[in-house]
C-alpha positions in Angstrom: 0.1 -0.1 -0.1 1.4 3.8 -1.0 1.1 6.0 1.8 0.2 9.2 1.4 2.9 12.0 0.4 2.0 13.9 3.9 2.5 11.0 5.7 4.2 11.3 9.6 7.9 9.9 9.6 9.6 8.4 12.6 10.6 11.2 15.2 14.6 11.6 15.0 16.6 13.7 17.8 19.5 14.9 15.5 21.8 18.1 16.4 20.7 21.7 16.2 23.7 24.2 15.8 21.6 26.5 17.6 21.4 23.8 20.7 25.1 23.3 20.8 26.9 26.0 23.8 30.1 26.1 21.8 28.5 27.6 18.4 29.2 31.4 18.3 26.5 34.0 19.5 26.3 36.2 16.5 25.7 33.2 14.2 22.7 32.1 17.0 21.6 35.6 17.1 21.2 36.0 13.1 19.6 32.7 12.8 17.1 33.8 15.4 16.4 37.2 14.0 15.4 35.3 10.5 13.6 33.0 12.3 11.9 36.3 13.9 11.4 38.1 10.4 9.7 35.1 9.0 7.1 35.0 11.6 6.4 38.6 11.4 6.1 39.0 7.8 4.0 35.7 7.6 2.1 36.2 10.2 1.7 32.7 10.9 0.9 32.9 14.3 -2.7 35.0 14.1 -4.7 31.7 14.1 -3.6 31.0 17.5 -4.8 33.8 19.6 -8.4 32.2 20.4 -5.7 29.6 22.1 -3.6 32.3 24.0 -6.7 34.1 24.8 -8.4 31.1 26.5 -5.1 30.1 28.1 -4.8 33.6 29.8 -8.6 33.5 30.8 -8.0 30.2 32.3 -5.2 31.0 34.1 -7.0 34.2 35.4 -3.5 36.3 34.7 -2.6 38.8 31.9 1.0 38.2 31.8 2.7 36.3 29.5 6.3 34.4 30.4 7.6 33.7 26.8 10.1 30.5 27.4 12.8 29.7 24.1 11.5 33.1 22.8 14.9 33.3 20.1 14.0 36.0 18.6 11.1 37.3 19.7 9.2 35.0 17.5 5.8 36.8 16.2 5.1 39.1 19.5 5.6 42.0 17.3 2.1 41.9 15.4 0.2 39.3 18.2 1.3 41.5 21.2 -1.2 44.6 20.1 -4.0 42.5 18.5 -3.5 40.1 22.2 -4.2 43.3 24.1 -7.6 44.5 22.5 -8.7 41.4 24.9 -6.4 42.0 27.1 -5.9 45.7 28.3 -3.2 44.9 30.8 -1.3 42.6 28.9 2.7 42.0 29.8 4.6 39.6 27.2 7.8 38.8 29.2 10.5 37.1 26.9 12.8 34.2 27.9 15.6 32.4 26.7 18.8 30.1 27.7 20.7 32.2 25.2 19.0 35.4 25.2 19.5 37.3 22.1 19.4 40.8 23.6 19.7 43.1 20.7 16.9 41.2 19.2 14.8 41.7 22.6 15.4 45.0 22.3 14.4 45.7 18.7 11.1 43.8 20.1 10.6 45.7 22.8 10.9 49.0 21.0 7.9 47.6 18.9 5.3 48.1 22.1 7.3 49.0 25.0 3.9 49.1 27.1 3.5 45.3 26.9 6.5 43.4 26.2 9.3 43.4 28.0 12.6 40.5 28.4 15.0 39.2 31.2 18.4 39.2 30.3 19.5 36.2 32.4 19.5 32.6 31.3 15.9 31.2 31.6 15.7 27.3 32.0 12.2 26.1 30.3 12.5 23.2 32.6 13.2 25.2 36.0 11.2 28.4 35.1 11.9 30.7 38.2 9.4 31.2 40.7 9.5 35.1 39.9 8.0 34.4 36.5 4.4 34.1 36.7 1.4 33.9 34.0 0.5 32.0 31.1 4.0 30.1 29.8 4.3 29.6 26.1 6.9 28.5 23.6 6.7 29.0 19.8 8.2 27.0 17.6 10.8 25.6 20.3 9.2 22.2 22.0 11.0 20.2 19.6 14.5 21.6 20.5 14.1 19.3 24.1 14.4 15.3 24.0 11.3 13.8 25.5 12.3 13.4 29.1 13.1 17.2 29.1 9.8 17.7 26.9 8.1 16.1 29.8 10.1 17.9 32.6 8.6 21.3 31.0 5.4 19.8 31.5 5.7 18.5 34.8 7.6 21.7 36.0 4.0 23.9 35.2 2.2 21.3 36.8 4.9 21.5 40.0 4.3 24.9 40.0 0.4 25.0 39.3 1.0 27.5 36.2 -0.6 27.0 32.8 1.4 26.2 29.4 0.7 26.8 25.9 3.2 25.1 23.4 3.1 26.0 19.9 4.7 24.8 16.6 4.7 25.9 13.4 5.2 22.5 11.1 3.9 19.0 11.7 6.8 16.1 11.1 6.4 14.7 7.5 7.5 14.6 4.1 5.7 17.4 2.7 7.0 20.0 5.6 10.1 18.3 5.3 10.8 19.2 1.2 9.4 22.5 2.0 12.4 23.4 4.7 14.7 22.2 2.3 14.2 25.6 0.1 14.8 27.3 3.2 18.2 28.5 2.2 16.8 30.6 -0.9 14.4 32.2 1.6 17.0 33.3 4.0 19.3 34.7 1.2 16.1 37.0 -0.6 15.3 38.2 3.0 18.1 39.3 4.7 18.4 42.6 3.2 15.0 43.5 4.9 16.0 42.5 8.4 16.0 45.3 10.8 18.4 46.5 11.8 20.6 46.4 9.5 24.3 44.5 10.3 26.7 44.7 7.9 27.8 41.4 9.9 25.1 39.8 9.1 25.3 40.2 5.0 29.0 38.9 5.2 28.0 35.5 7.1 25.2 35.7 4.9 26.4 36.2 1.5 30.3 35.7 1.5 30.4 32.9 3.0 26.8 32.0 3.3 27.0 30.5 6.6 24.2 31.4 8.1 21.5 29.6 5.1 23.5 26.6 5.7 22.7 26.6 9.3 19.4 27.6 8.7 19.0 24.9 6.2 20.4 22.2 8.8 18.4 23.4 12.0 15.2 23.6 9.8 15.4 20.4 8.6 16.0 18.8 11.8 13.4 20.8 13.5 10.9 19.0 11.3 12.3 15.6 12.7 12.5 16.5 15.7 8.5 18.1 16.0 6.1 16.0 18.3 3.1 15.1 16.7 -0.6 15.7 18.4 -0.5 11.9 19.3 2.8 12.6 20.9 2.1 15.8 23.1 -1.3 13.7 24.7 0.3 10.8 25.2 3.2 13.6 27.0 0.4 15.0 29.0 -1.2 12.0 30.3 2.2 10.7 31.7 3.2 13.5 33.7 -1.0 14.2 34.7 -2.5 10.6 35.0 -4.6 11.9 37.8 -6.0 14.5 35.3 -5.5 17.6 37.5 -5.1 20.0 34.3 -7.4 20.7 31.7 -5.7 19.5 28.3 -6.6 21.2 24.8 -4.2 19.5 22.3 -4.8 20.1 18.2 -4.0 21.6 15.3 -4.8 25.1 14.1 -4.6 25.6 10.0 -3.2 29.0 8.3 -3.0 28.9 4.4 -0.5 25.7 3.8 0.9 25.9 7.6 -0.3 23.9 10.2 0.3 24.7 13.7 0.3 21.8 16.3 -0.4 23.4 20.3 -0.8 21.9 23.5 -2.7 24.0 26.0 -2.6 22.8 29.7 -4.4 24.7 32.3 -4.9 23.9 36.2 -8.7 22.8 36.3 -9.0 24.7 39.9 
């Protein structure tokens, strides 16, 4: 029997350059800058807004603690839209390898809503002073299953709500789309702001940024957890069902965003 072209594949946890401690910070920052640029230009998180609103409402909070933020994700466009429904909204950007220049650029767009942490924040053990709806956009796949479960368990242990959102599914179709990423890096880099000569040099002479984005993009697809796998994790960390779990997918044109939202029932 011939499987459909869009069929899923076995999860493979290869390495990503962004995760390596020795990887040069300047290259990591240029990569996360590109991902933030794409997220805001494509605006592919807009259809997840109802899920974020639901998480905030069920949590009784107006604060978002964004974990593994990279360059700031899609918050430039998400924050003002969300503020329309949550007037006192506050979004705190954090990362284990904080991209401070990108955080500052994101904050400049919405200084009344967005702030950031300068020190590293570990998604496996979130500091107690960071309270609010925890979110992770396009980052959950970076963690091996045991650490992915620890992220969910840490939320449960601290009675925090958590929202996981990915921007791809693990299948052959998505893998082929990501194989074209170097072309988009080459085309999009001149439009990334603020303009940096270092970004131009490392994108074209030699093309290191496109190469690393290409590898990490393909590996991201192979690492991405399916909805069924996330549901299994939720059942494993919360066997007594003390949380309400909403796990599914949101479509945005050709892009599918798998998500997991967990909120305390109390």
